[in-house]
N, C-alpha and C positions, 0 to 999 in steps of 0.2 A: 140748366134743367129743361128749359123749353125745347132744346134741340133733341132731347130724348123722347119727347112725347110721340111724334109720328112714327119713329122706328118701333117703339113699344106697341103703339096702336096697330101697326102693320103686322107685327108678330101675333098679337092676340087675335086680330081679325082673321089672319090666315089659319090659325088653329080652329077658330070657330067655323069658318067655311069648310075647312078640311073635315071637321066633325060631321058636317052635313053629308059630304061625299061618303064618309065611312058608314053612316047610317043608311044611305041610299043603296049600298051594296050588301047590307045585312050585317055589318060589323058593329062592334061596341067601341065608341070613341074613347071612353075612359080606360078600358082595357088596352086599347091600341096605344094611346099616349103614355100610359104607365109603362108599357113594355118598351116603347120607343125611347123615352127619356131615362127610365130606370136602368135599362141595360147599358146605355151609353155612360152612365155615371156610376156604375158599379166598380168596385175595386177588386183586383188591379187591372184586369183586362179591359173593362169598359172605359175607365178613365185613361188608361195608357193608350189605347187605340184611338180614343177621341182626340187626345192631344196630338197624337201622331198625324191624324187626318187633318187637324187644324193647322199644322205647320205650313204646308204649301199654300193653304188659303190665306194665312197671314201674309206671306210673302207676296202673293199675287194681289190680294186686296190692298196692301200698302202700295204696291206698284201702281195700280189703277188710281188710288187716292192721290198720290203725288202728281200724276199727270192731270187729274181733274182739277187739282188746286191751281194748275197753270192754265186751265181752260182747255185741256186736251183730253180726248177720249182714246185711251190705249186699248184697242181691241186685239193687239198683237202679243199680249203676255204669253199666250199659248205657244206661239212660235219662238219667242224669246227664251222660254224655259226649256224647250226642246233643244235649241242650239246650245244653250249653256250646259244642259245635262250631258249631251254628247261630248262637248269640249272638256267637261270635268272628267269624264271617263277616259278620254284621250290622254289627258295629262296624267291620270292615275296609272295608265298602261305604259306610256312612253317613258315616264320618269319613275318607274316603280322601284328602282334601286336606291333612290334617295332616302335618307332617314326621315322618320315621321315629322320631326320639328321643321323640316324644310318642305316635305311633300304635301302635308295637309294645308299649310298656308298657300302654297302655290296653287293647289287645286281649288281652293276657295276663291282666290284672286281670279283664276281662269274663269270660273263660273260667273263671277260678277262682271268681268270685262267682256266676256262673250255675250252675255245678255244685254249689257250696256251698249255695246257696239251695234247689235242687231236692233235695239230700240232707237239708237241715234239716227239710223238710216231714215226712217219716216220723219223724224224731227228735222233732219237736214233738208229733206224734200219739201217739207212744209215751209221752213224758214227761207229757203232759197227760191222755190218756185210757187209756193202757195198751194201746193197739192194737199188735199184733205188727208189728215192722219188716219181717219177711220178706214178709208179705201186702201191706203198704203199698208196699214198694219194687217188688215184682213188678207190682202194678197201675199204679204210676206209670211203669214202663217203657213200657207200652202208650200211656199218655197222652202221654208225652214224644215218642215216635216219631211218633205221629199228629199231634201239634201242630206239630212242626217240618216235617213233610211238607206240611201244609196251608199254612204260611207260605211254604215254598219254592215250591210249585206256583203259588200265587195272588198272591204279592207280590214275590218276589225272584228268580224265574227269568227269564232273558233271553227276551223274546218270540221264539217260533219255535224255541227250543232243545228238541230232542226228549228230551234227558236231564234227569232230575229232579235239578237242581243249581241253586245260586244263581249270580248274576253273579259275576265275578271281583272279589276284594278289591283295594284300592288297592295299588299297587306298593310304597309306603312301609311297608306292613304285613308285607312278606316278611321272614322271619328267614334268616340265612345258613345255607348248607349246609356240612357239614364238608369236602366236597370242595374248598371255596374255601381251606381252611387246611391240609389234610392232603395232602402230596405223594403222587401216585399214585392218589388216590381220585377217580374220574371224576365229572363233573357229573351223569351220568345216575342215579347212586345217590342216592336221596332222603334219606339220613341227614342230619339237620340239628341245629341247636342245641338242639332239644327233648330230644335224648338226654342232652346235658350237663345240662340242667335237671332231667331225671329223676334223674340221679345226685345232683345237689345236693339234691333233695327227699328222697332217701333219707337223706342225711347229716343234714339238718335234722330229719327225722322221728325219727331215732335220738336226737339231742340233746333233742328235745322230750319223747319218751316216757321216757327214762331219766335225764335230767339237769335236768329242770324240775319245779317243784311241780305245774304243770298236768298234765304227763304222768303224774306219780305218781298224782294224783287220778283220772285217766282209767283207768289200769291197775288201781287199787284198786277202782274201780267194776266193772270187768270180772271181777276175781278174786272179789269177794263184795260185791254191792251193799248188802245189809243191814248188813254190818260197816262198809262205807265210810260209809253214812249215819249209823250210830251214832258213827263217828269224826268227824263234822262235815263230811263232804264232801257237796256239793249234787249228789246223784245225777242228778236230772232235768236239771240244767244240763250235766252231763257227757255225758248221752245226746244232747242236742241238739248240743253241741260236737263230739262224736265223729262224728256223722252229717254235720255241716256240713263238717268237715275231710275226711272221707272223700269226700263229694261234690265238694269243691273239687279234690282230687287226681285223681279220675276225670275231672273237667272239663278237666284239663290235657291230656288226649288231643287236645282241639280245637286246642291250640297246635301239636302235631306235624302234625296232619292239615290244618289250614286255613292256618296261617302258614308252615309249612315244606314242605308237600308239594303239595296240589292248588291252593292259593290260592283256594279257594271251599269252600262246604259242598256235599258230594255225598251225596245221600240213599242210605242203606244202606251207608255206607262201612265200618262196623264189622264186622270178622270175629269177632263175639262176644267182643270184647275184655273187656267187663264181666264176662261169665260165666267166661271163661278166667282172669281175674284172681282168681277164687275159688280155683281150683286152684293158681295161682302163689303166693298167700298161704299156703295150707295146706302146700304142699311147702316153702316158705321159712320155715316155723315162725313166721309173723307177725313176722318180724324184717326190718328194711330190707336188711341184707346178704343174707339168705336170699332175699328177694324179687328182688334183682338176679340172683343165681345161677339161681333158678328161672325167671325171665323169659327169661334167655339160653338155658336148656335148651329151653323151649317154642318160642322163636324159631328155634333150630337145627332142631327137628323141622319147623316150618312151612316154613322155607326149603328144607330138604333134601328135603321131600316132592315138590317140583316136578320135579327131575331123576330121582327114583326113579320117578315116574309116566311120565316120558318115555323113560328108558333101560333099564328092566327089563322083561322079557317077561311075567312073571306078577304082579308086585307093583305096586299102584297107590298113589297118595298117600293112600288111605284108611288105610294102615298108620299114618300119623301120628295119625289120630283114635283108632285102636286103642291106640297107645302112650300117648297122653294119658289115655285112659279107664283104662288099666291102672295108670298112675302114681297117679291119683286113688283108685282102689280100694285099692291097697296102702297109700297114706297114710292113708286112712280106716280101714283095718284096724288101725292102731296102737292105737286106743283099746281094741279088743277084746283084742289081745295084751297091751297094757299092763295092763289090768284083770286078766287071767288070771295074769300074772306077779306082780302085787302080791298077789293072793289066795293064790298059792302060797308 
């Protein structure tokens, strides 16, 4: 329970400071927050779109959390999800004639493997040469985005299409939308099976990290790499493994985007999912359950920002960015406060 105190305080404090900003520009905090939260939790569009927006954040938040458990900061989830999304579309286009029972699993595996390989690169560089994963992953973000943009524009875009996007994937590569199985959820809501897959991944990550020898070795490496190596753990192997798993989880954003939503790769589709995933992981205390709760919170803010922008006189959707930044600042302040309390 104590681990929930600071995240809860961070959220409440961010809302309180955000209310001051709203008052300063002539808005009504109660009205704004009621619209922000109420619209995101209304049925069916509000809840449907909120869960849809939470899906990529669960994947990227979990990706960052796994890396942090190993003592690594994966800033490259953005590049990993771009590479994986394009690779997923590529598989869906090139193998379009395969039946759905084969094509969908292949596309899912391609997304995971593409993201995992892109994530393993900075892991290998750190394990082999000691180069810092933060620098490597940042640089690889630019490489990934530029690379997939090139292949989209010159090889996989439909001739004459003014939009930077690939051709449509095969129909057999589509995954079902939850509106097909949940009564009252309209087809226009893009919430799809990837959300269920994200929840399953959180469960599997929990089992892996806390109930397997591999997970223990990974967490031990993050807690104290020198002690872990002294205890017989192959630290370099854990670094590569953690970054590969992290990249694979980030790459699963491509399943939601390509197989369940647009049915193609759309250049620039990410709303900074990879970077927001860092905040999701930190607020969720690098725990799969916390990642789900944190991703839902950020999705509520993202979804609620649209009606706030449309129906309030003074407040715009920029309040969402302010609240997200405040939450991150208050979460980051925990280290300073915690250190002061321990010294006292």
